[in-house]
N, C-alpha and C positions, 0 to 999 in steps of 0.2 A: 632309413627303410622306406621303400616306395609305398605309396598309398594312393587311393582313388580320391579325387577331388569330391568333397561332399556335395557341391553344387551340381557337378556332373552326375553324381550318383542319384540325385533327386529327380533328374530328368526322366520322364517316361519314354521308354524305347518302343520301337515297333514290336519287339518281342512280347510286350504285354498284350498286344492285340491277339497274337497267336496263342498265348497262354489262355486268354479268356475264351477263345473259340474252342480250344481243346477241352477246357474244363466244362464248358457248356455241353459239348457233344458227348463227353464221357461221364457226365454227372450221375446219371441214373443207371449205369451199367452194373449188372450183378456178376461179380467175378467168382462166385462160389464154385463153379464147375471147372475152374482153371487152378490147378495146384502145381506150381513150379517147385523145383527142388529148393531145399532150404538154403543151399549154398549158391543159388543163382542170383546174380546181381541185378537182373531184370525182374521187375514185378509185372503182373498182368496189365496194370494200367500203363506203366512206362513202355512195355512191349507193344501195346496197341497204339499208343501215341506215336511211338517210333515208326511203326509200320504205316500209319497214316501219313506222317511227314515224309517217309520214304516214297510213298505213292505220289504225294503232292509235288515233290522236287522235280525240277526240269534239268538236272545234271545229265551229262551225256551217257554215263555208265551207271549200272546198278550199284557198283561199289562206291562211286562218288556220291550217289544219292544216300547210301547208308551213312557215310561219314558226315554229310550235311545234316541228316536226321539225328544222328547221335550227338553231334555238337549242339544242336538246338535243344535236345532233351536235357543234356547236362546244364545248359544255361537256364532253361525255363523252370525245371523242377528241382535242380540241385540235389540229386539222389545222395543218400549218406555213403553209399559204397560206390567205388569206381566201376562204371559199366564196362562189360566186356568189349574190347576194341576190335574183335575179329568179325569180319563180314560172314565168314563161314559159321561162326557161333550164332550170329543173328539169324541166318537162314535155317540153321539146324533147329533153333527154337521155334521158328515160324512153321517149319515142316511138321513139328510135333503138335503145335498148339493152334494153328490157324483155324481149323474147323470149329473148335469150341469158342475161340475168340470172335470169329466172324458171327457165330450164332448169338453171342452176347451183344455184339454191336448192332446186329440187325434188330434184335428185340428192342433195344433201347431207342434206335432211330425210328422204328415203326411207332413206338409209343409217343415219341416226340412229334412225329408227323401228324398223328391223329389229334394231339393236344394243341399244338401250336398252329396248325393249318386246318383247323376244323371247318372253316368256311369253304375250303376247296376239297373237302373229303369226298363229296359226291358230285356227280354230273347228271343233271336232269333228274335228280332224286335217286340216282343209282350209284352205288360204290362200284366203280368200273376199273377193270384191269385189262391190259393188253399183253399178249404173249407172242413172242417171235424169237427166231434163232438167227445167229450170224456166226461167221468164222473169223478167227484171228490167226494171222500167219505166224510161223515160228522159224527161227534159223534152221537151216538144213544140217543138223548134227545127227550123229548116230543115235544119241539118246532120244531125240525127238522122233526120229523115224521109227524106232522100235516101239515107242509108247503111243504115238498119236497118228501115224500114217494110216491112211485107209487101206493100204495093202499089207499091213503088218501080219495079218493072220492067213494070208493067201499062200498056198504052197506053190513053189515055182514049177511050172509045167513047160514042157517043150512045145513052143508054138507050132501050129500047123504050117505047112508050106504055103506061102502066099499071105499068111496072117501075122507075120512078124511085126511087132510094134517097133516103131522108130525109137531110138534111144532118148530123144528129147521128150517124146510122149510118155515113155516109161518113167523118166525122172519127174515129170509134172504130176503123174498119177501118184507118185510116192512122196509128194510134197507134204510135210507134216503141218497140221493145223489143229487148233483147238476149236471145239464147237461150244458156243455160249448160247444158252436159252435164258431169256430174261422175262420175269413177270414185272410189268411196268404199271405204276399207278397213274391213271390218266389225268385225274384232277389236279395233281401237283407236278406231273412230269418227272417223278422220281422213281428209281427202281424200288421194288419191294422184295424180290427174291431172285435167285438165279441158280443155274446148274451148269457145270463145266464138264466136258468130256472130250474124247477123241473126235476126229473129223467126221466119222461115220456114226456119231451118236444119234439117238432118236429124240427129237424135240417133243414128240408126243409122250414118250416115256418120262421125259423131264417134267411135262405138265402134270402127270399123275403124282410125281414126287412133291411138287410144290403146292398141290391142291389143298392139303390140310393146313397150310400156313395162311390161307386167305380167310378174311372174315366171312361169317355166315351171310348168305343172301347176296354175295358179290356177283357181278356180271363179268364174265370172261369173254373177250372178243379176240378173234384170231383170223388169219387168212385161210386160204383153201388147203394149206398143208396140214391142218390140224383136224381134218374131217376123219371120222372113224366111229363106228357104232360103240365100241367099248369105251372110247374116250369121252364121247358125248354122254353116254350113260353114266359114267363115273361122275361127271359134273352134275348131272341131274340128281343122282342118288345122294350127292353130298349137300343137297339143298342149296345149290348155287345155280345161277343162270348162265346161258351161253349165247353168243352171237357170232356165228361162223359163216364165212363165205364158202359157197359150194360151187363146184364145176362139173364138167361132163363126166368125171370119174365117179359120180355119185348117182345112185338110183333112188328116187323117192316115189312113194306110193300115195295115191289119193283114193278117197271113198272107201277106206278100210272099215269105217263104222265103229271105231273104238270110242270116240267122243262126239259131242255135238259139233259138227264141222261147219266151217265158213269157207269163203273162197280161197283163203290162203293156207288152209289146214293141209299138211302133208305128213307123211310118216317115213321115218328111217328104219327099215327092217330088212336087213340083208338075209338072203336065204340061209346062210350059216347060222345066224341068230335064231331064225325060225326053227331050224332043225334041232337046235339046243333048247327049245321051248323058252327062249328069252323074249320078253314082251317088246312090242314095237315102241319106238320113241315118237311121241306126238310133237310136231314142230309147226312153226308158222313160217311160210315162205314170203319174203318181201323182195320185190324187184326194184332196184334203183338204177340210175344211169349217171355215169361219170362224165358225160359229154362226148365220149368216143364209143362206148359199148355198154351194154347192160351189166349190172352186177347183181348176183343172186345171193341173198342172205337168208339164213334160217336161224330161228331162235326158239327156245322152249318157253318164252313168255307169250302165252296165247292170248292174253287179255289186251284188247286195243285200248281200253281205258287206262291200264297201267303203263303201256308202252305203245304209242301209236306208230304207224308205219314211218311217218316223217321223223319221229324221234329215233327209230331204229337206224334209219339212214344217217342221221346226224351223229349218233353214237359210233357207228362204224367209221365214219370219217375221222373221228377223234383218235382212232387207232393209229393214224399216221404218226402220232407223237413218238411211238417206239422206234420208227425208222429214223427220226431226228435224233433220238437218244443214241442210237448206234453210230450215227454220224459224229455226234459230239465225242463219244468214247474213242472211236477209231481215228478220226481226223483231227478234231480240235485237241483232244487229250493225248493224241499220238500213240494209241495202242493198236493201230492196225497190224503192226508186226512187233511182237514182244522181243525183249532183249535177252532173256534168260537162255543160256545154252544147255541147261540141264532140264530134263522133263519134270523132275520133282519141283524145281524152282519156278517153272513157267506157270504152273497153276497158282502158286503163291502170288506171283506178280499180277496175274489177272484178277485174283480174288481181292487183293488189297487195292488194286486200281479201281475196281467197282465200288468197294467200300469208301475209298477216298473221294471219288467223284460224288457219291451219294452224300457224304458228310459235308463237303463244301457246298453243294447245291442246297441242302436242307438249311444250313446256317445262313446262306444268302437269302433264301426264300422267307425265313423268319424275319430278317431285316426288312425285306419287302413288305411283309404282312404288317409290321408295325408302322411302316411309312405309307401304307395304303396303296401299294403298287401291286398289280396282278402278277402272278407267277409266270404267265406267258411272255412277259417282257424281259425275263432274265436272259442275259447274254452269257453263255458258258465261256466264251473266249475271254471276255472282259473279267469275268469272275476268276478264271485261272490266273490272269495277269495280276489281279489284286492279291490273291493269296501268295503267288510266287514272288511278288515284290516284297512282301513281308518276310518271306523265307530268305531272300538275298540280303535285305537291309535290316535284319532283326536287331542289329546293334546301333542302328541310326536313331536319333531322337524322333519321336512321333511328331509329325508336322500337322498343324491345324488344317482341317478339311482334307487330309490325306491319310487318315487312319484306315484300318481295314473296314470298319463299319461304313465310313463315308465313301470309300472306294467301291464297296459293294452296292451302295445305293445308286451309283452312277453306271453300274454294269447293266445297261439297258440296251435292248435291240434298237437299231436305228428305226425311226418312225416312217421313213419314206417307203413308198410302194415299189416293189421290184416288178420289172416287166417279165413277161412270159419267156421262158427259156426253151420251150418245147421245140422251136424250129432250129435250134443250134445243133450242129453236127458234132457231138462229143465222140471222140475215138473209142472210149471205153463204155459208152452208154449201152445198157442192156436193151435188147429188142425182143423180149420174150412175148410169146403169144398169150393173150389173156385167157383165163379159164372159160370154157364154153358153158352153155346152159346145162343144168342137171337133167338127167333123163327122168321124166315124170310119167309114171305108168298108172293106169287104173287097176286097182286091186282085183284079183280074180276071186271067183267064188270060193275056191279052196283056201286062199289066203284069208278071206273074211271069216270062213268057218274056223280056221286055226286060231285067229285072233280072238274070236268070241270064246272059244274053249279056254284060252289062256286067261281071259278076263274072268270067266266063271270060276276057274280053278283058284283064282286069288292073286 
């Protein structure tokens, strides 16, 4: 009878590093909201671990990633029942349970982030979040075009003579894409929440959906695409702060007389809000300069003592981290174009890709914290190589100074200074015109009268 050599069995394998990481990440997850069928061979814990490994894998196809993840789950956790071997069964389970599973994982990771990385929870004394949106490309399948194309709701009309669209332009307009809006924790560089929708989704509507998940008193920073009276008012009414860039599409008022005013006091009060008897929003205007053109910022933090103009500029500069996060997700993690050919599975792929990247980065940053390394030095590319080496060589003996923990401690950004790339002629470089200055007008006597009436009314 064949048997395993006891000396070889006593050797610790790379799989033990993966098991320790998954146990740590899923230790405090509450699975009470996930009730799988009694005859299901997958448990909520195994299904979540399998979905994370599925996202971590670098196999060429999604089916191969599933086989790799299932093989690892069987080796790491030795489930009593044989797990279902069908990729279709796996995706069917994920389609049914991804939303509650993601909520459970998000809650646990947020708690771990606040506990383990408490020293990086705030920036300049403020719990700061950045929000922005981006698109992920999809294969041009009929399923994707019907679910996510920006032209899916438009009725076909006979074009006017001389206005016929070229076939190439029509195909490009019908290109299916997913819109991703991410709430990003600036202090640690980790995602906090996200929303996914078709290519024509509203990122500002996504902001309102994610607002209740933010801690009280948080500061939300965003670019000029998030300006709007109802959205800024929703942030202010939720007892949270905002720091938004404004452009020429925004009209601000001054000398409205609602508060004790300073040089930077302005009001956001569109005519439509005034007609509805909605109060004006009192803001502070800060003008910065990025070396090429001025940048106009507004915030509802009116106190210079609490947040000076220099701190406002510095906080907005930290918003750039969310642009780097999207580069890591789409370029380094290779999620610029998803692989799922089905519309139902594309959302699953992106959901678990975000959760998987968050989990890996959080685990790596905790190792950095214990070693006294700052989170800004984490190299996402080297972190991915460390995890994926463990996935490929999980049956190899663990080599000294080459465990997952030790590999993560060497996942550092190179210390040398990069030269400026501004003068390089990149063929796909965007040359968008920067937002112009906001239109600042002096309040009229009628506007002041209406504002005072609203204040007296309550």
